[in-house]
KEKE-3310 file (N, C-alpha, C; in steps of 0.2 Angstrom, whole numbers, plus 5000, padded with zeros to 4 digits):
npx = (3914:3910:3903:3908:3920:3927:3930:3937:3949:3953:3957:3968:3977:3979:3985:3997:4003:4004:4014:4025:4028:4030:4041:4051:4050:4047:4058:4068:4065:4072:4085:4095:4097:4097:4101:4099:4094:4091:4085:4087:4077:4084:4092:4103:4111:4106:4113:4114:4121:4122:4122:4116:4100:4103:4110:4118:4111:4097:4096:4097:4086:4075:4078:4076:4079:4076:4063:4054:4055:4049:4036:4032:4033:4022:4011:4012:4010:3997:3989:3991:3986:3973:3968:3970:3962:3949:3947:3947:3935:3926:3923:3921:3935:3940:3932:3936:3950:3950:3945:3954:3965:3962:3962:3976:3982:3978:3985:3999:3999:3998:4010:4019:4015:4018:4032:4035:4031:4040:4052:4050:4049:4062:4070:4065:4070:4063:4054:4043:4035:4042:4048:4046:4035:4040:4035:4025:4018:4023:4029:4018:4011:4019:4018:4004:4004:4011:4003:3992:3998:4002:3989:3984:3992:3988:3975:3977:3973:3959:3960:3966:3955:3946:3953:3953:3939:3936:3944:3940:3926:3927:3933:3923:3912:3918:3920:3907:3903:3912:3909:3896:3899:3906:3897:3888:3896:3898:3885:3881:3890:3886:3873:3875:3883:3873:3865:3873:3876:3864:3859:3852:3839:3835:3834:3823:3821:3833:3844:3859:3866:3862:3868:3881:3882:3880:3891:3901:3897:3898:3912:3916:3911:3918:3931:3929:3926:3938:3946:3939:3941:3955:3955:3948:3957:3967:3960:3957:3970:3974:3965:3969:3983:3980:3974:3984:3993:3986:3985:3999:4000:3991:3998:4008:4020:4030:4033:4046:4054:4047:4049:4058:4050:4041:4050:4054:4041:4039:4050:4046:4036:4029:4035:4025:4015:4022:4024:4012:4010:4020:4017:4006:4011:4021:4013:4008:4019:4022:4013:3999:3989:3978:3979:3980:3969:3959:3962:3959:3946:3941:3945:3936:3924:3926:3927:3913:3907:3912:3906:3892:3892:3894:3882:3873:3877:3873:3860:3856:3859:3850:3838:3840:3840:3827:3819:3823:3819:3805:3802:3805:3795:3783:3767:3764:3755:3739:3735:3747:3751:3741:3741:3752:3748:3736:3741:3749:3740:3733:3743:3746:3735:3735:3747:3742:3732:3739:3747:3738:3733:3744:3747:3735:3738:3750:3748:3739:3747:3757:3749:3745:3756:3758:3748:3743:3747)
npy = (5347:5347:5358:5354:5347:5357:5365:5356:5354:5368:5369:5361:5368:5380:5375:5370:5382:5389:5380:5382:5395:5394:5386:5391:5405:5413:5410:5419:5430:5430:5432:5442:5440:5426:5420:5412:5397:5389:5378:5377:5371:5362:5356:5363:5374:5389:5400:5412:5423:5434:5446:5460:5463:5466:5470:5456:5446:5450:5450:5436:5432:5437:5431:5422:5408:5404:5405:5404:5391:5382:5387:5385:5371:5368:5373:5364:5352:5352:5355:5344:5333:5337:5337:5324:5317:5323:5318:5304:5304:5308:5322:5339:5345:5357:5366:5362:5364:5378:5382:5377:5384:5398:5396:5392:5404:5413:5406:5408:5422:5424:5419:5427:5440:5438:5437:5450:5457:5453:5457:5471:5473:5469:5478:5490:5489:5487:5497:5496:5504:5514:5512:5509:5496:5482:5480:5467:5464:5462:5450:5442:5443:5436:5423:5420:5420:5408:5399:5399:5394:5382:5376:5375:5366:5354:5352:5349:5339:5342:5355:5351:5344:5354:5362:5354:5353:5367:5369:5360:5362:5375:5373:5366:5375:5386:5381:5380:5393:5399:5393:5399:5412:5413:5409:5419:5430:5426:5425:5439:5445:5440:5445:5459:5459:5455:5466:5476:5472:5473:5486:5495:5488:5488:5501:5509:5504:5504:5516:5525:5530:5520:5509:5512:5512:5499:5493:5498:5492:5479:5478:5481:5470:5459:5462:5460:5447:5442:5444:5436:5423:5422:5421:5409:5400:5400:5395:5382:5377:5376:5367:5356:5354:5351:5339:5331:5332:5325:5312:5309:5308:5297:5287:5285:5292:5301:5319:5327:5338:5351:5364:5364:5360:5371:5381:5377:5378:5391:5395:5392:5401:5415:5432:5442:5435:5428:5435:5435:5421:5418:5424:5416:5403:5404:5407:5394:5387:5393:5387:5389:5379:5378:5389:5391:5385:5393:5405:5401:5398:5411:5417:5410:5415:5429:5427:5423:5435:5444:5437:5440:5454:5455:5449:5459:5470:5466:5464:5477:5483:5477:5481:5495:5495:5490:5500:5512:5508:5507:5520:5525:5519:5523:5530:5547:5560:5566:5580:5586:5587:5595:5607:5615:5618:5625:5636:5641:5645:5655:5664:5667:5674:5685:5691:5694:5703:5714:5717:5722:5733:5741:5743:5751:5763:5768:5774:5785:5793:5797:5804:5815:5822:5827:5836:5853:5869)
npz = (5494:5510:5523:5536:5532:5527:5539:5547:5538:5538:5551:5551:5543:5550:5561:5555:5551:5564:5569:5561:5565:5579:5579:5571:5569:5581:5590:5586:5594:5605:5602:5605:5618:5623:5612:5596:5587:5574:5560:5542:5529:5522:5531:5535:5548:5557:5567:5580:5592:5605:5598:5589:5581:5566:5550:5544:5552:5551:5537:5534:5541:5533:5522:5506:5507:5519:5527:5516:5509:5519:5519:5506:5505:5514:5507:5496:5501:5507:5496:5487:5495:5497:5484:5480:5489:5486:5473:5475:5483:5474:5472:5467:5460:5457:5465:5478:5478:5476:5488:5497:5493:5497:5511:5513:5509:5520:5530:5526:5526:5540:5545:5539:5544:5558:5557:5553:5564:5574:5568:5569:5583:5587:5581:5586:5599:5612:5610:5600:5592:5588:5576:5558:5553:5543:5526:5520:5509:5495:5497:5500:5489:5480:5485:5484:5470:5468:5475:5466:5454:5458:5461:5448:5442:5449:5445:5431:5422:5421:5415:5403:5397:5396:5387:5376:5373:5370:5359:5349:5348:5344:5331:5324:5324:5318:5305:5300:5300:5292:5279:5278:5277:5265:5255:5257:5252:5239:5234:5235:5227:5215:5214:5213:5201:5192:5192:5187:5174:5168:5167:5159:5159:5172:5175:5179:5191:5199:5203:5197:5208:5218:5213:5214:5228:5231:5225:5234:5247:5243:5242:5255:5262:5256:5260:5274:5274:5269:5281:5290:5284:5286:5300:5301:5296:5305:5317:5312:5310:5323:5328:5321:5325:5339:5337:5332:5343:5352:5347:5348:5361:5364:5359:5368:5367:5376:5378:5383:5381:5379:5377:5366:5356:5355:5351:5338:5332:5332:5325:5312:5309:5301:5303:5306:5312:5321:5333:5340:5341:5350:5362:5365:5366:5376:5387:5389:5393:5405:5413:5410:5404:5397:5388:5374:5370:5375:5368:5355:5356:5358:5345:5337:5341:5337:5324:5321:5324:5314:5303:5306:5305:5291:5287:5291:5284:5271:5272:5275:5263:5254:5259:5257:5243:5240:5246:5239:5226:5228:5230:5218:5210:5215:5214:5209:5219:5214:5217:5218:5205:5199:5205:5200:5187:5189:5195:5185:5176:5182:5183:5170:5166:5174:5168:5155:5157:5163:5152:5143:5149:5150:5136:5133:5140:5135:5122:5125:5132:5123:5114:5121:5121:5109:5106:5100:5108)
capx = (3917:3905:3906:3912:3926:3931:3932:3943:3955:3956:3961:3975:3981:3981:3990:4003:4006:4007:4020:4031:4029:4033:4048:4056:4050:4047:4065:4072:4064:4077:4092:4100:4099:4098:4103:4094:4097:4085:4087:4084:4073:4089:4096:4109:4109:4107:4114:4117:4120:4125:4123:4110:4096:4104:4115:4118:4105:4091:4095:4095:4079:4071:4081:4072:4080:4075:4056:4050:4054:4044:4029:4030:4031:4016:4007:4012:4007:3990:3986:3992:3982:3966:3967:3970:3956:3943:3946:3944:3928:3921:3921:3923:3942:3941:3930:3940:3956:3949:3944:3961:3970:3960:3965:3983:3984:3977:3990:4005:3999:3999:4017:4023:4014:4022:4039:4035:4030:4046:4056:4048:4051:4069:4073:4063:4073:4059:4049:4042:4031:4047:4051:4041:4035:4042:4029:4025:4013:4026:4030:4012:4009:4023:4015:3998:4005:4014:3998:3988:4001:4002:3983:3983:3996:3984:3969:3979:3968:3953:3962:3967:3949:3943:3956:3951:3932:3936:3947:3936:3920:3928:3934:3916:3908:3922:3919:3900:3903:3916:3905:3890:3902:3908:3891:3885:3899:3896:3878:3880:3894:3882:3868:3878:3885:3867:3862:3877:3875:3857:3858:3846:3833:3833:3835:3817:3821:3839:3848:3866:3869:3861:3873:3888:3882:3880:3898:3904:3895:3901:3919:3917:3909:3923:3936:3928:3927:3945:3949:3936:3944:3961:3954:3946:3963:3970:3956:3958:3977:3974:3962:3974:3988:3977:3972:3991:3996:3982:3987:4005:3999:3988:4003:4012:4026:4030:4037:4049:4057:4042:4052:4061:4044:4039:4055:4053:4035:4040:4055:4042:4030:4031:4036:4019:4011:4026:4024:4006:4011:4025:4013:4001:4015:4024:4008:4007:4025:4021:4008:3992:3988:3972:3979:3979:3962:3955:3963:3956:3939:3940:3945:3930:3919:3927:3925:3906:3905:3913:3900:3886:3893:3893:3875:3869:3878:3869:3853:3856:3859:3844:3833:3841:3838:3820:3816:3824:3814:3798:3801:3804:3789:3777:3763:3764:3748:3736:3735:3754:3752:3736:3743:3756:3744:3731:3745:3751:3734:3732:3749:3746:3729:3738:3751:3738:3728:3744:3750:3733:3733:3750:3746:3730:3740:3755:3745:3737:3753:3760:3744:3745:3762:3758:3743:3745:3745)
capy = (5346:5349:5363:5351:5345:5363:5367:5352:5356:5374:5368:5358:5373:5384:5371:5370:5389:5390:5376:5386:5401:5392:5383:5394:5412:5415:5409:5425:5436:5430:5431:5446:5438:5419:5417:5409:5392:5386:5375:5378:5365:5357:5354:5368:5377:5396:5401:5419:5424:5440:5451:5464:5461:5471:5467:5449:5442:5452:5448:5429:5431:5438:5428:5417:5401:5402:5403:5402:5384:5379:5389:5381:5364:5368:5373:5358:5346:5352:5355:5337:5329:5339:5335:5317:5316:5325:5314:5298:5304:5310:5329:5344:5346:5364:5370:5360:5367:5385:5384:5376:5390:5403:5394:5393:5411:5415:5403:5411:5429:5424:5418:5433:5445:5437:5439:5457:5459:5451:5462:5478:5473:5469:5484:5495:5489:5489:5503:5494:5509:5519:5511:5507:5489:5480:5478:5460:5463:5459:5443:5438:5443:5430:5416:5420:5417:5401:5394:5398:5390:5375:5373:5374:5360:5349:5350:5349:5335:5346:5360:5348:5343:5361:5365:5350:5355:5373:5369:5356:5366:5381:5371:5365:5382:5390:5378:5382:5401:5400:5391:5404:5419:5412:5409:5426:5434:5424:5428:5446:5447:5438:5450:5465:5458:5455:5473:5480:5470:5474:5493:5498:5485:5490:5508:5511:5502:5505:5522:5525:5530:5514:5504:5514:5510:5491:5491:5500:5487:5473:5479:5480:5463:5455:5464:5457:5440:5440:5443:5430:5417:5421:5418:5402:5396:5399:5390:5375:5375:5375:5360:5350:5353:5348:5332:5328:5331:5320:5306:5307:5306:5291:5282:5285:5295:5307:5324:5330:5344:5354:5370:5363:5360:5378:5384:5375:5380:5398:5396:5391:5405:5421:5437:5446:5430:5425:5438:5433:5414:5417:5425:5410:5397:5406:5406:5387:5385:5396:5383:5390:5373:5379:5396:5391:5383:5400:5409:5398:5399:5418:5418:5408:5420:5435:5425:5424:5442:5446:5435:5444:5461:5454:5448:5465:5474:5463:5466:5484:5484:5474:5486:5501:5495:5490:5507:5516:5506:5509:5527:5527:5517:5525:5535:5554:5562:5571:5587:5589:5588:5600:5613:5619:5620:5630:5642:5644:5649:5662:5669:5670:5679:5691:5694:5697:5709:5719:5719:5726:5740:5745:5746:5756:5769:5771:5779:5791:5798:5800:5809:5821:5826:5831:5841:5860:5873)
capz = (5500:5515:5528:5541:5529:5527:5545:5549:5534:5540:5557:5550:5540:5555:5565:5552:5551:5570:5570:5558:5569:5585:5579:5566:5569:5588:5593:5585:5599:5611:5599:5608:5625:5624:5605:5591:5584:5569:5554:5536:5527:5519:5537:5538:5554:5558:5574:5582:5599:5608:5593:5588:5575:5561:5546:5542:5555:5548:5530:5535:5544:5528:5515:5502:5508:5526:5528:5510:5508:5523:5517:5500:5507:5517:5502:5492:5505:5508:5490:5485:5499:5496:5477:5480:5493:5482:5467:5478:5485:5468:5473:5462:5462:5456:5471:5484:5478:5477:5496:5501:5492:5502:5518:5513:5509:5526:5534:5524:5529:5547:5547:5537:5549:5564:5556:5553:5571:5577:5565:5572:5590:5588:5578:5590:5605:5617:5608:5593:5588:5586:5569:5554:5551:5536:5522:5518:5503:5490:5498:5500:5482:5477:5488:5481:5463:5469:5476:5460:5450:5461:5460:5441:5441:5452:5441:5425:5418:5420:5411:5397:5395:5394:5381:5370:5372:5367:5352:5345:5347:5339:5324:5321:5323:5313:5298:5298:5299:5286:5274:5277:5275:5258:5251:5257:5248:5232:5232:5235:5221:5209:5213:5210:5194:5188:5192:5183:5167:5166:5170:5155:5160:5179:5176:5182:5198:5202:5200:5197:5215:5221:5210:5218:5235:5230:5225:5240:5252:5241:5244:5263:5264:5254:5265:5280:5272:5269:5288:5293:5281:5290:5307:5301:5295:5312:5321:5309:5312:5330:5329:5318:5330:5345:5335:5332:5350:5356:5344:5351:5368:5365:5357:5374:5366:5380:5376:5389:5379:5376:5374:5359:5351:5354:5348:5331:5329:5331:5319:5306:5309:5298:5308:5308:5316:5326:5340:5343:5343:5355:5368:5367:5368:5382:5393:5390:5396:5412:5417:5408:5400:5392:5385:5367:5369:5376:5362:5349:5357:5356:5338:5334:5343:5333:5317:5321:5324:5307:5299:5308:5302:5284:5286:5292:5278:5265:5274:5274:5255:5251:5262:5254:5236:5240:5248:5233:5220:5229:5229:5211:5207:5219:5210:5212:5220:5208:5219:5217:5198:5197:5208:5196:5181:5191:5197:5179:5172:5185:5182:5163:5165:5176:5163:5149:5160:5164:5146:5140:5153:5147:5129:5133:5143:5131:5116:5128:5134:5117:5111:5125:5120:5102:5105:5100:5113)
cpx = (3912:3908:3910:3919:3930:3934:3937:3949:3957:3959:3968:3980:3983:3986:3997:4007:4008:4013:4026:4032:4032:4040:4053:4056:4051:4054:4069:4070:4069:4084:4097:4102:4101:4101:4098:4097:4091:4089:4083:4081:4078:4093:4101:4106:4110:4107:4117:4116:4124:4126:4116:4107:4097:4109:4113:4112:4098:4090:4094:4088:4074:4073:4076:4073:4079:4067:4052:4049:4049:4037:4027:4029:4024:4010:4006:4009:4000:3986:3986:3987:3975:3964:3966:3963:3949:3942:3944:3937:3923:3919:3924:3930:3943:3938:3934:3946:3956:3948:3950:3965:3968:3963:3973:3986:3983:3983:3997:4005:4000:4006:4021:4021:4017:4029:4040:4035:4036:4051:4056:4050:4058:4073:4071:4066:4069:4053:4047:4038:4036:4050:4045:4041:4037:4035:4030:4020:4016:4027:4024:4009:4012:4020:4008:3999:4007:4008:3993:3991:4001:3995:3981:3987:3992:3978:3971:3975:3962:3954:3963:3960:3945:3946:3954:3944:3932:3938:3942:3929:3921:3929:3927:3912:3912:3921:3912:3900:3907:3912:3899:3893:3904:3902:3888:3889:3898:3889:3877:3884:3890:3876:3870:3880:3879:3864:3867:3877:3869:3855:3852:3839:3830:3833:3829:3817:3827:3843:3855:3869:3868:3866:3880:3888:3882:3888:3902:3903:3898:3909:3920:3916:3915:3929:3935:3928:3934:3948:3946:3939:3951:3960:3952:3952:3966:3967:3957:3965:3977:3971:3966:3979:3986:3976:3979:3994:3992:3984:3994:4004:3996:3993:4008:4019:4026:4035:4040:4052:4052:4044:4055:4055:4042:4044:4055:4047:4036:4045:4051:4037:4033:4031:4029:4015:4015:4025:4018:4007:4015:4021:4009:4005:4018:4019:4007:4013:4025:4016:4001:3991:3983:3973:3978:3972:3957:3956:3959:3948:3937:3940:3939:3924:3920:3925:3917:3904:3906:3908:3894:3886:3892:3886:3871:3871:3874:3862:3851:3855:3853:3838:3834:3838:3830:3816:3817:3820:3807:3797:3801:3798:3783:3774:3763:3756:3746:3736:3742:3755:3747:3738:3747:3753:3739:3735:3747:3746:3733:3737:3748:3740:3731:3742:3747:3735:3733:3747:3745:3732:3739:3749:3740:3733:3746:3753:3743:3742:3756:3755:3744:3751:3762:3753:3746:3743:3740)
cpy = (5350:5354:5360:5349:5352:5365:5362:5353:5363:5374:5365:5363:5378:5381:5371:5377:5390:5386:5379:5392:5399:5389:5387:5402:5415:5415:5415:5431:5436:5429:5435:5444:5431:5416:5414:5403:5388:5383:5377:5371:5360:5354:5358:5372:5385:5397:5408:5419:5430:5446:5454:5461:5466:5468:5460:5445:5444:5450:5440:5428:5432:5435:5423:5410:5399:5400:5401:5395:5380:5381:5385:5374:5363:5368:5367:5352:5346:5352:5348:5333:5331:5337:5328:5314:5317:5320:5307:5298:5307:5317:5333:5346:5354:5368:5368:5364:5375:5387:5383:5382:5396:5402:5395:5400:5414:5413:5407:5418:5429:5423:5424:5439:5444:5439:5447:5460:5458:5456:5469:5478:5473:5475:5490:5495:5491:5494:5501:5499:5514:5518:5508:5500:5488:5478:5470:5459:5460:5451:5439:5438:5437:5424:5415:5417:5410:5396:5393:5394:5383:5372:5371:5367:5354:5347:5351:5345:5338:5351:5357:5346:5349:5363:5361:5352:5362:5373:5365:5359:5372:5379:5369:5371:5386:5387:5380:5389:5403:5399:5396:5410:5418:5412:5416:5430:5432:5426:5435:5448:5445:5443:5456:5465:5458:5463:5477:5478:5471:5481:5496:5495:5487:5497:5511:5509:5504:5511:5521:5525:5524:5509:5506:5511:5502:5489:5492:5494:5481:5473:5478:5473:5458:5456:5460:5449:5437:5439:5437:5424:5416:5418:5411:5397:5395:5394:5383:5373:5373:5368:5355:5349:5349:5340:5328:5326:5325:5313:5304:5305:5299:5285:5281:5288:5302:5312:5328:5337:5348:5361:5370:5363:5367:5382:5383:5378:5388:5400:5396:5396:5412:5427:5441:5441:5428:5428:5436:5426:5414:5419:5419:5405:5398:5405:5398:5385:5388:5392:5384:5385:5375:5386:5396:5389:5389:5404:5407:5399:5407:5420:5416:5412:5427:5433:5426:5431:5445:5444:5439:5451:5460:5453:5455:5470:5472:5465:5473:5486:5482:5479:5493:5501:5494:5496:5512:5514:5507:5516:5529:5525:5519:5530:5542:5556:5567:5578:5590:5591:5594:5607:5618:5622:5626:5637:5645:5647:5655:5667:5672:5675:5685:5695:5697:5703:5715:5722:5724:5733:5744:5748:5751:5763:5772:5776:5786:5796:5801:5805:5816:5825:5830:5835:5848:5864:5878)
cpz = (5505:5520:5533:5539:5529:5534:5548:5545:5536:5547:5556:5547:5545:5560:5562:5552:5558:5572:5567:5563:5576:5585:5575:5567:5576:5591:5592:5590:5604:5608:5603:5615:5626:5617:5602:5588:5580:5563:5548:5534:5524:5525:5539:5543:5554:5565:5575:5589:5601:5603:5592:5581:5569:5556:5544:5545:5552:5541:5530:5537:5538:5521:5513:5504:5515:5527:5522:5509:5512:5521:5511:5501:5510:5512:5497:5495:5505:5501:5487:5489:5498:5489:5477:5484:5489:5476:5470:5480:5480:5469:5468:5464:5462:5463:5477:5484:5479:5485:5499:5499:5496:5509:5518:5513:5516:5531:5533:5527:5537:5549:5545:5542:5556:5563:5556:5560:5575:5575:5568:5579:5591:5586:5583:5597:5611:5615:5601:5589:5586:5579:5565:5553:5544:5532:5520:5511:5497:5491:5498:5493:5478:5479:5485:5473:5463:5470:5470:5455:5452:5460:5453:5439:5443:5448:5433:5420:5416:5415:5404:5393:5392:5388:5375:5368:5368:5360:5347:5343:5343:5332:5321:5320:5318:5306:5296:5296:5293:5279:5273:5275:5267:5254:5251:5253:5241:5230:5231:5228:5215:5208:5210:5203:5189:5187:5187:5176:5164:5168:5166:5157:5167:5180:5180:5190:5202:5199:5200:5204:5219:5219:5214:5225:5236:5230:5231:5246:5250:5243:5251:5265:5262:5258:5271:5279:5272:5276:5291:5290:5285:5297:5306:5300:5301:5317:5318:5310:5319:5332:5327:5323:5336:5343:5335:5338:5353:5353:5347:5358:5369:5363:5363:5372:5370:5377:5381:5387:5375:5373:5367:5354:5350:5350:5340:5328:5328:5325:5312:5305:5306:5304:5310:5313:5322:5333:5344:5346:5349:5362:5370:5370:5375:5388:5394:5394:5403:5416:5415:5403:5394:5388:5378:5366:5370:5370:5356:5350:5356:5349:5335:5335:5338:5326:5316:5321:5317:5302:5300:5305:5294:5283:5286:5287:5272:5266:5273:5267:5252:5253:5258:5246:5236:5241:5242:5227:5222:5228:5222:5207:5210:5215:5213:5213:5215:5210:5217:5209:5196:5200:5204:5190:5183:5192:5190:5175:5175:5183:5175:5162:5168:5172:5158:5151:5160:5157:5142:5143:5150:5140:5129:5135:5139:5126:5119:5130:5128:5114:5115:5124:5114:5101:5105:5106:5111)
residu = (MET:THR:ALA:GLY:ASP:HIS:LEU:VAL:LEU:GLU:GLN:PHE:VAL:ASP:GLU:ALA:ALA:ARG:ASN:ILE:ILE:ARG:LYS:LEU:VAL:ASP:PRO:TRP:LEU:TYR:MET:GLU:ASP:GLN:GLY:VAL:ARG:VAL:LYS:ARG:ILE:ASP:GLY:SER:GLU:ILE:ALA:TYR:SER:GLY:ILE:LYS:PHE:GLU:GLY:SER:PRO:ARG:GLU:VAL:PHE:TRP:SER:SER:ASP:PHE:ILE:ASN:PRO:TYR:LEU:ARG:ALA:MET:VAL:ASP:ASP:PHE:ILE:SER:ARG:ALA:SER:LYS:THR:ALA:ARG:GLN:GLU:GLY:ARG:ASP:VAL:GLY:ILE:VAL:LEU:HIS:ASP:VAL:GLY:GLY:MET:LEU:THR:SER:GLY:VAL:ARG:ARG:VAL:LEU:GLU:ARG:MET:ALA:ASP:ILE:ASP:GLN:ARG:LEU:ARG:GLY:LYS:GLY:PHE:PRO:GLN:SER:VAL:GLN:PRO:ARG:SER:ILE:GLU:GLN:LEU:LEU:LEU:GLY:PHE:ASN:GLY:TYR:ILE:ALA:ALA:ARG:ILE:LYS:VAL:GLU:HIS:GLY:ALA:GLU:LEU:MET:HIS:ALA:ARG:THR:ILE:MET:ILE:GLN:ALA:SER:ALA:LYS:ALA:SER:SER:LEU:VAL:ASP:THR:TYR:SER:THR:TRP:LEU:MET:ALA:GLY:LEU:ALA:ALA:PHE:VAL:ALA:VAL:LEU:ILE:SER:ASN:GLN:GLU:LYS:VAL:ALA:LYS:LEU:VAL:THR:PRO:GLU:MET:LEU:THR:SER:SER:LEU:VAL:ILE:LEU:PHE:ILE:VAL:VAL:ALA:ILE:GLY:ILE:VAL:GLN:LYS:ALA:VAL:ALA:VAL:MET:VAL:ALA:ALA:SER:ALA:ALA:GLY:GLU:ASN:VAL:GLY:ARG:ASP:VAL:ALA:GLU:ARG:GLY:GLU:ALA:VAL:ALA:GLY:PHE:SER:ILE:VAL:ILE:ARG:GLU:ILE:LEU:ALA:GLY:THR:LEU:PRO:PRO:ILE:ARG:TRP:PHE:MET:ARG:ARG:ARG:LEU:LEU:ARG:VAL:LEU:ARG:GLY:ASP:ILE:ALA:ALA:ASP:GLY:LYS:SER:THR:TYR:GLN:PHE:ALA:GLN:ALA:GLN:THR:VAL:LEU:ALA:ILE:VAL:GLN:MET:LEU:LEU:VAL:ALA:PHE:LEU:ILE:GLY:LYS:LEU:ALA:TRP:GLY:SER:TRP:LEU:LEU:GLN:ALA:PRO:LYS:PRO:ALA:SER:ALA:GLU:ALA:ALA:PRO:SER:LYS:GLY:GLY:THR:GLN:SER:SER:GLU:MET:LYS:SER:ALA:THR:SER:ALA:THR:THR:LYS:ALA:GLN:VAL:PRO:ALA:VAL:GLU:THR:SER:ARG:VAL:GLN:PRO:LYS)
# end
């Protein structure tokens, strides 16, 4: 949608908001003097005259069945027209509805701010600054959620396409990753089994400590592989369910009681998994059509991360074994072997000299003791 289209559409939204203010909100300013007479969206009349703006009149002014239906109708009308026009002109529905949503948020805020201003004036009795204005943030937050949900409904077809793409891509990638992880575990297990069954032959290359490390890493890799396999099963189940649902839709079998389908699915799910499945399916019921697609996509990514961790552990083990074997087979330096023998020769010579000196001194001492006086 071009900048000119945006400008025209924004003018229409502003005019609709001003129309609601002029016909439904501003008349309350004259309630105490001239009375007020407005209609709800269902045609029922609201009329007050000669009373103050407190109690029942103020509750009706802020009630959810007075102004809220008009604002929701404005939101529905503009989103429906913008979506239809965008599709007819071949424009990106997501971008168009995003822009329209921002315009509608501004229009709703303008109406609610005007209501808060009138509420403050009537309660202040000519001195509006003497009373605190009513907060509209919660109301605005609720309307923002309504606008977002309404936009999701409008581009439901695009969300379904995104859901299908994510689930099918996840299923394909998950199958490849699962196969790789399985072969990686099998290869590592066979490698460790060969080392253990030939300990005597590889004793010069692999120490007992290195064999222990191999078993520990094998255990970790297998544990990660089990988790990876469980994730792969969940991704495959999601893809199978998506295929069945697509076949049902292609046959033209409309499913109006979707809540019944979800209830039965949860009833057949084991308790540990039921909690997670309930969260995913409830998001779908609330309007997030692509919720299960996004969850499946995230599972496939987590599965890939687990396989990468397995690969890194195997690479670490191979590197550790290669480094340890190299250290065992590396020749020792000649200087390191000669140094101890030279030192030993010098030490023996010193011991011999000390022993001879001691033997020469002992007889002299004994002779001196036995000489006559």
